[in-house]
MIMARVEX-393367 format. One line per field, with one value per residue (C-alpha): residue number from 1; x, y, z. Coordinates in steps of 0.25 Angstrom, whole numbers, always signed. Example, Ala and Ser with C-alpha at 12.3 -4.5 7.8 and 13.67 -1.06 7.14 Angstrom:
2
n: [1;2]
X: [+49;+55]
Y: [-18;-4]
Z: [+31;+29]
// end
This chain:
603
n: [1;2;3;4;5;6;7;8;9;10;11;12;13;14;15;16;17;18;19;20;21;22;23;24;25;26;27;28;29;30;31;32;33;34;35;36;37;38;39;40;41;42;43;44;45;46;47;48;49;50;51;52;53;54;55;56;57;58;59;60;61;62;63;64;65;66;67;68;69;70;71;72;73;74;75;76;77;78;79;80;81;82;83;84;85;86;87;88;89;90;91;92;93;94;95;96;97;98;99;100;101;102;103;104;105;106;107;108;109;110;111;112;113;114;115;116;117;118;119;120;121;122;123;124;125;126;127;128;129;130;131;132;133;134;135;136;137;138;139;140;141;142;143;144;145;146;147;148;149;150;151;152;153;154;155;156;157;158;159;160;161;162;163;164;165;166;167;168;169;170;171;172;173;174;175;176;177;178;179;180;181;182;183;184;185;186;187;188;189;190;191;192;193;194;195;196;197;198;199;200;201;202;203;204;205;206;207;208;209;210;211;212;213;214;215;216;217;218;219;220;221;222;223;224;225;226;227;228;229;230;231;232;233;234;235;236;237;238;239;240;241;242;243;244;245;246;247;248;249;250;251;252;253;254;255;256;257;258;259;260;261;262;263;264;265;266;267;268;269;270;271;272;273;274;275;276;277;278;279;280;281;282;283;284;285;286;287;288;289;290;291;292;293;294;295;296;297;298;299;300;301;302;303;304;305;306;307;308;309;310;311;312;313;314;315;316;317;318;319;320;321;322;323;324;325;326;327;328;329;330;331;332;333;334;335;336;337;338;339;340;341;342;343;344;345;346;347;348;349;350;351;352;353;354;355;356;357;358;359;360;361;362;363;364;365;366;367;368;369;370;371;372;373;374;375;376;377;378;379;380;381;382;383;384;385;386;387;388;389;390;391;392;393;394;395;396;397;398;399;400;401;402;403;404;405;406;407;408;409;410;411;412;413;414;415;416;417;418;419;420;421;422;423;424;425;426;427;428;429;430;431;432;433;434;435;436;437;438;439;440;441;442;443;444;445;446;447;448;449;450;451;452;453;454;455;456;457;458;459;460;461;462;463;464;465;466;467;468;469;470;471;472;473;474;475;476;477;478;479;480;481;482;483;484;485;486;487;488;489;490;491;492;493;494;495;496;497;498;499;500;501;502;503;504;505;506;507;508;509;510;511;512;513;514;515;516;517;518;519;520;521;522;523;524;525;526;527;528;529;530;531;532;533;534;535;536;537;538;539;540;541;542;543;544;545;546;547;548;549;550;551;552;553;554;555;556;557;558;559;560;561;562;563;564;565;566;567;568;569;570;571;572;573;574;575;576;577;578;579;580;581;582;583;584;585;586;587;588;589;590;591;592;593;594;595;596;597;598;599;600;601;602;603]
X: [-113;-113;-117;-124;-132;-138;-133;-140;-131;-134;-127;-116;-115;-108;-98;-96;-91;-76;-70;-61;-77;-84;-81;-70;-76;-63;-63;-75;-74;-64;-77;-90;-85;-76;-90;-96;-87;-88;-102;-99;-90;-104;-114;-104;-105;-118;-111;-104;-116;-123;-111;-111;-128;-129;-112;-113;-116;-108;-95;-86;-81;-91;-96;-85;-84;-99;-96;-82;-90;-100;-90;-83;-98;-102;-87;-92;-107;-101;-94;-102;-115;-105;-102;-115;-122;-108;-111;-126;-124;-117;-129;-139;-145;-133;-140;-125;-125;-140;-136;-125;-134;-146;-133;-130;-143;-147;-135;-134;-148;-147;-135;-139;-153;-141;-134;-150;-146;-135;-140;-153;-140;-132;-143;-148;-133;-134;-128;-119;-113;-114;-106;-97;-94;-94;-79;-72;-60;-65;-79;-70;-76;-91;-94;-100;-107;-112;-118;-127;-130;-134;-144;-154;-157;-172;-173;-168;-177;-176;-165;-178;-184;-169;-167;-180;-177;-163;-169;-177;-167;-165;-178;-179;-173;-180;-187;-173;-169;-182;-179;-166;-167;-181;-173;-160;-162;-175;-179;-175;-178;-172;-164;-166;-162;-152;-143;-135;-143;-151;-147;-151;-159;-155;-155;-141;-140;-154;-148;-139;-152;-158;-145;-149;-149;-159;-172;-181;-169;-172;-187;-188;-175;-186;-199;-190;-185;-198;-206;-199;-200;-216;-215;-212;-220;-226;-215;-205;-218;-219;-205;-201;-215;-207;-194;-202;-210;-198;-192;-203;-206;-189;-193;-204;-197;-185;-193;-191;-202;-199;-192;-185;-181;-175;-169;-160;-158;-147;-140;-144;-151;-164;-176;-174;-163;-169;-181;-173;-167;-181;-184;-172;-173;-189;-187;-176;-183;-183;-170;-173;-183;-175;-166;-178;-185;-170;-170;-181;-176;-164;-169;-178;-189;-206;-207;-195;-196;-190;-182;-177;-166;-155;-151;-138;-146;-132;-131;-120;-108;-109;-97;-89;-84;-76;-76;-61;-64;-75;-65;-54;-65;-72;-56;-51;-64;-62;-48;-52;-55;-39;-32;-34;-49;-48;-37;-44;-59;-51;-43;-57;-64;-55;-50;-63;-74;-82;-93;-94;-103;-118;-120;-132;-139;-131;-137;-138;-136;-120;-117;-104;-102;-92;-88;-79;-69;-69;-69;-79;-88;-96;-106;-106;-114;-105;-107;-97;-107;-116;-106;-118;-111;-96;-105;-110;-94;-91;-103;-101;-85;-89;-97;-85;-75;-85;-83;-68;-66;-77;-72;-57;-59;-71;-73;-81;-95;-94;-88;-104;-107;-120;-127;-130;-116;-111;-121;-113;-99;-104;-111;-100;-91;-103;-102;-85;-87;-95;-87;-76;-82;-90;-77;-68;-79;-72;-85;-97;-106;-99;-100;-116;-116;-109;-118;-131;-124;-122;-136;-141;-135;-138;-154;-152;-147;-150;-165;-170;-164;-173;-183;-182;-178;-192;-199;-192;-200;-213;-214;-208;-217;-229;-225;-226;-238;-246;-247;-243;-232;-238;-238;-242;-241;-225;-226;-235;-225;-213;-221;-224;-211;-204;-214;-211;-195;-195;-204;-212;-201;-205;-214;-213;-217;-230;-216;-208;-213;-208;-196;-196;-196;-184;-176;-167;-162;-177;-174;-163;-175;-171;-161;-158;-160;-142;-142;-149;-143;-129;-126;-131;-118;-111;-114;-110;-98;-92;-92;-85;-72;-71;-71;-66;-51;-45;-54;-67;-60;-56;-69;-76;-64;-72;-86;-80;-74;-85;-90;-100;-94;-105;-120;-120;-125;-114;-104;-107;-106;-91;-88;-96;-110;-122;-133;-143;-146;-153;-141;-133;-146;-150;-134;-136;-150;-143;-132;-142;-151;-136;-134;-146;-140;-129;-135;-145;-132;-123;-138]
Y: [+611;+604;+611;+607;+614;+627;+631;+624;+619;+605;+600;+587;+573;+568;+563;+574;+583;+581;+569;+581;+588;+574;+570;+557;+548;+540;+540;+532;+523;+523;+517;+513;+498;+502;+506;+493;+483;+491;+487;+473;+475;+481;+472;+460;+469;+463;+451;+455;+462;+451;+449;+461;+461;+456;+460;+476;+473;+464;+472;+486;+477;+469;+485;+491;+479;+484;+498;+494;+486;+498;+508;+501;+499;+513;+518;+509;+512;+527;+526;+519;+526;+539;+531;+529;+541;+551;+541;+543;+559;+561;+558;+552;+546;+539;+524;+518;+527;+526;+511;+512;+519;+509;+499;+504;+509;+495;+488;+499;+498;+481;+485;+494;+484;+473;+482;+487;+479;+485;+499;+492;+483;+495;+503;+491;+492;+494;+507;+504;+494;+503;+513;+503;+501;+516;+517;+505;+510;+502;+510;+524;+526;+524;+529;+541;+534;+524;+536;+540;+527;+525;+538;+533;+521;+526;+527;+513;+500;+486;+479;+475;+488;+495;+484;+487;+502;+498;+491;+500;+513;+510;+515;+528;+536;+533;+548;+557;+546;+548;+564;+566;+557;+565;+579;+578;+567;+566;+580;+588;+603;+608;+617;+634;+645;+654;+666;+654;+646;+634;+627;+614;+615;+606;+607;+608;+619;+626;+636;+639;+645;+650;+657;+664;+680;+679;+678;+672;+660;+655;+659;+648;+636;+640;+635;+623;+617;+619;+615;+602;+599;+604;+592;+582;+590;+578;+568;+576;+577;+564;+559;+571;+568;+551;+557;+566;+552;+544;+553;+551;+538;+537;+544;+539;+525;+528;+535;+551;+561;+568;+565;+578;+573;+558;+567;+576;+565;+559;+573;+575;+588;+593;+597;+610;+615;+611;+619;+630;+631;+632;+644;+654;+654;+656;+667;+674;+672;+687;+688;+677;+687;+699;+693;+687;+702;+708;+698;+701;+715;+714;+705;+715;+704;+706;+697;+682;+671;+657;+659;+672;+667;+662;+668;+681;+693;+699;+699;+699;+690;+679;+668;+656;+648;+636;+626;+626;+641;+637;+627;+641;+647;+641;+635;+652;+651;+640;+645;+646;+632;+629;+621;+609;+610;+620;+611;+598;+604;+610;+596;+589;+602;+601;+586;+576;+579;+586;+583;+598;+598;+594;+583;+576;+568;+575;+578;+593;+599;+597;+589;+585;+569;+566;+551;+545;+541;+549;+561;+568;+573;+584;+585;+598;+603;+616;+626;+637;+650;+648;+653;+644;+633;+636;+639;+624;+618;+624;+617;+604;+607;+610;+598;+589;+594;+591;+579;+578;+581;+572;+561;+564;+565;+555;+542;+534;+532;+547;+554;+560;+572;+578;+585;+598;+597;+597;+608;+617;+612;+616;+630;+633;+634;+640;+651;+652;+654;+664;+673;+670;+674;+686;+690;+690;+696;+705;+713;+717;+709;+696;+700;+704;+688;+682;+689;+685;+669;+667;+674;+664;+652;+658;+657;+642;+635;+641;+647;+638;+626;+629;+631;+616;+611;+618;+610;+599;+599;+603;+592;+581;+585;+586;+571;+568;+572;+569;+576;+570;+578;+581;+589;+601;+599;+600;+613;+619;+618;+620;+634;+639;+638;+644;+657;+659;+658;+667;+677;+686;+689;+676;+672;+658;+648;+639;+628;+633;+628;+612;+615;+610;+596;+598;+598;+587;+587;+585;+573;+573;+577;+587;+590;+604;+610;+608;+617;+628;+625;+621;+636;+643;+635;+635;+653;+649;+643;+653;+662;+655;+649;+661;+672;+664;+658;+644;+638;+638;+634;+621;+622;+621;+611;+601;+603;+596;+586;+583;+574;+567;+563;+574;+577;+592;+601;+595;+597;+611;+614;+612;+620;+633;+632;+629;+624;+619;+633;+643;+651;+649;+648;+662;+667;+660;+669;+682;+680;+675;+691;+698;+692;+698;+711;+712;+707;+718;+728;+722;+723]
Z: [-282;-295;-309;-319;-333;-331;-320;-310;-298;-293;-281;-282;-282;-270;-281;-287;-272;-272;-261;-251;-250;-246;-230;-232;-221;-224;-206;-206;-217;-229;-239;-238;-240;-225;-218;-223;-216;-206;-205;-206;-193;-187;-191;-184;-171;-168;-166;-152;-148;-139;-132;-123;-121;-104;-101;-99;-83;-82;-79;-84;-93;-100;-102;-107;-116;-122;-122;-129;-140;-141;-143;-155;-158;-160;-164;-178;-177;-179;-192;-199;-196;-201;-212;-218;-213;-218;-232;-231;-231;-242;-252;-244;-257;-259;-257;-253;-241;-236;-236;-228;-217;-217;-216;-206;-197;-199;-192;-181;-177;-177;-168;-159;-160;-155;-145;-139;-126;-122;-115;-106;-104;-98;-91;-82;-77;-64;-58;-49;-60;-72;-63;-59;-75;-78;-68;-76;-84;-97;-96;-95;-110;-108;-95;-101;-112;-103;-94;-104;-108;-93;-93;-103;-95;-92;-105;-111;-113;-114;-121;-129;-131;-135;-148;-151;-152;-157;-169;-173;-174;-189;-191;-183;-191;-203;-203;-204;-214;-224;-220;-224;-238;-240;-238;-244;-255;-262;-260;-270;-270;-284;-286;-286;-297;-290;-297;-298;-304;-300;-288;-280;-269;-258;-242;-243;-251;-245;-234;-249;-255;-243;-241;-256;-256;-268;-259;-272;-271;-257;-259;-269;-262;-247;-256;-264;-253;-243;-256;-256;-240;-242;-252;-242;-230;-226;-228;-221;-207;-207;-206;-196;-187;-187;-183;-171;-168;-169;-157;-148;-148;-145;-134;-128;-129;-121;-110;-113;-111;-123;-137;-133;-119;-126;-135;-125;-116;-123;-119;-108;-111;-104;-112;-105;-114;-125;-121;-115;-129;-137;-125;-126;-140;-142;-132;-141;-151;-154;-162;-171;-174;-175;-185;-194;-195;-198;-210;-215;-215;-218;-231;-233;-236;-231;-225;-220;-229;-222;-235;-228;-217;-221;-231;-228;-223;-228;-245;-253;-245;-252;-244;-251;-242;-247;-239;-237;-231;-224;-217;-214;-212;-199;-193;-194;-185;-176;-174;-156;-156;-158;-170;-167;-169;-181;-187;-186;-192;-203;-208;-208;-214;-224;-225;-224;-215;-221;-235;-240;-251;-253;-266;-270;-259;-246;-234;-230;-222;-213;-199;-192;-189;-179;-175;-167;-177;-190;-194;-191;-204;-207;-219;-224;-238;-239;-245;-249;-252;-239;-226;-218;-221;-217;-203;-206;-206;-197;-187;-192;-188;-174;-176;-182;-170;-160;-162;-164;-154;-145;-154;-147;-134;-132;-131;-141;-134;-126;-141;-145;-142;-142;-154;-141;-141;-154;-159;-151;-156;-172;-167;-159;-173;-179;-169;-169;-185;-185;-177;-184;-196;-191;-186;-198;-208;-215;-219;-214;-223;-220;-205;-208;-215;-206;-194;-201;-203;-187;-183;-196;-189;-173;-178;-187;-174;-162;-166;-178;-171;-158;-167;-173;-159;-156;-166;-163;-149;-155;-165;-156;-143;-155;-157;-141;-139;-151;-161;-174;-182;-195;-204;-203;-187;-188;-199;-191;-177;-184;-190;-178;-171;-186;-184;-171;-174;-183;-181;-188;-198;-206;-215;-221;-231;-231;-231;-220;-210;-216;-213;-201;-208;-215;-201;-204;-188;-184;-187;-174;-164;-154;-162;-168;-151;-152;-161;-153;-140;-149;-153;-142;-133;-146;-145;-130;-130;-143;-135;-123;-133;-143;-128;-117;-119;-120;-107;-117;-128;-121;-114;-129;-132;-119;-125;-140;-134;-125;-135;-128;-113;-107;-110;-120;-107;-99;-112;-115;-98;-100;-113;-106;-109;-101;-112;-102;-96;-108;-105;-119;-129;-123;-128;-140;-142;-138;-149;-161;-156;-157;-169;-173;-168;-175;-188;-187;-185;-194;-206]
// end
């Protein structure tokens, strides 16, 4: 952070961040001008599309010609989209970057509309003929892509209907875009007075304030933060309600029985997997309630408040971890994965894969953006006084290495793994980091801190994300059964859930149920459940890899290299875990219970 007068610290401008601390998008484009040149090239592909129409069923060679064109178009689209979107996340208030993403989105929607006939045309190729095509040498790299596409046959509409939907696609993300701009750019959360001076409150610094040992600081930050959301609550409810409505409409247009079914269909995940997660976690809420009781007792507060749930239970453990030290720590933790994995990740993180620190207007949180023809980029808002961010770096590094192995092992049209699988690779890394830090803790106090940290992470990934998943399921079912998603309906549903999950120990603030209106992942419907299934699978895999020798490690790398060549349930089975069964979720809940037991002893 930059300093100013009166000991008040401010968030730096993008221009004040050192170049070596920013990502280098050069593997995508050297500069904005190069991107503009490729955008013109992308625009010219419109001229080539009509020549393919009506030819796809003539022969395997004709179909292969189109698929070659479609693959090259996809490679170009990915580069253009990644560059413009990453540039926009650097500063969401930048007109230049926002104009770039807008220009690309408009052109992509136009090209999508012009290509809308292609999938229906492939679907109409007679079954015996398409099966013959699939054995042709030129179709080899497209077999899996085509089989997945043919699975959608009952959900594909006519040429004209598909064209209308493609033309409409550009406007479908407006609710998400408006939410992002409102919460990351327009909302001003102010500053909070601490013993270090006045510090800016933002979505990125929120977690640091919630970890502050001074309860008064936490309370002020919590009320200022939610006070800002409270002032815009009706707008936020309308945006989320609109997003849910879009999900329901899309599902109905595509002839899916529900929006949940539509969301799970691409991954070939049965609704029982989603429902098993929710029901299994609901059967295992006792360890969660025990943890909140332990937290209230240890903090010595009469009533546990929402701003008491993130502060470390071990006071006085201050851990300053500069970026370079964090990279060294996680690389040591990943030693069981071998030299190639560790050296590749180290080079990327110490190089220019990552955009390291917060700047004014930068998107909050963290993500990894892996692409086929460029580096896997990582957005961070790293703070060296939060060990949580070391775990976040390990998490995003898991995504990036998953992308690295997937892109190196598959043709373009089958390299993209699903989010279901992605959240395994990321939380697997967190589990390795936790075990490394616990084993090498140089004091009882540090071990207490690390176990507390792991319990909090397990809680937020398994229990909290399942609560989010339950809220998403409820909100979509309400919309589908004709109940308008008003502000009061959404608040009521969310309050009932937080009351169930937090239990009797928690005493909520009036604004606490507004949390359901500030979660960005809700604008990607039925996404968050994959965090919970991911940590359940990763826990089981970490047990196998760390205790089973070379074969389990080899099977885990087969999973990383699988990419999109299999559906997620199948790719995880080759690594040794069956997520169609509730057993991994049950085991993860039991693991959390053991963490609570250990904390009780340590404290």
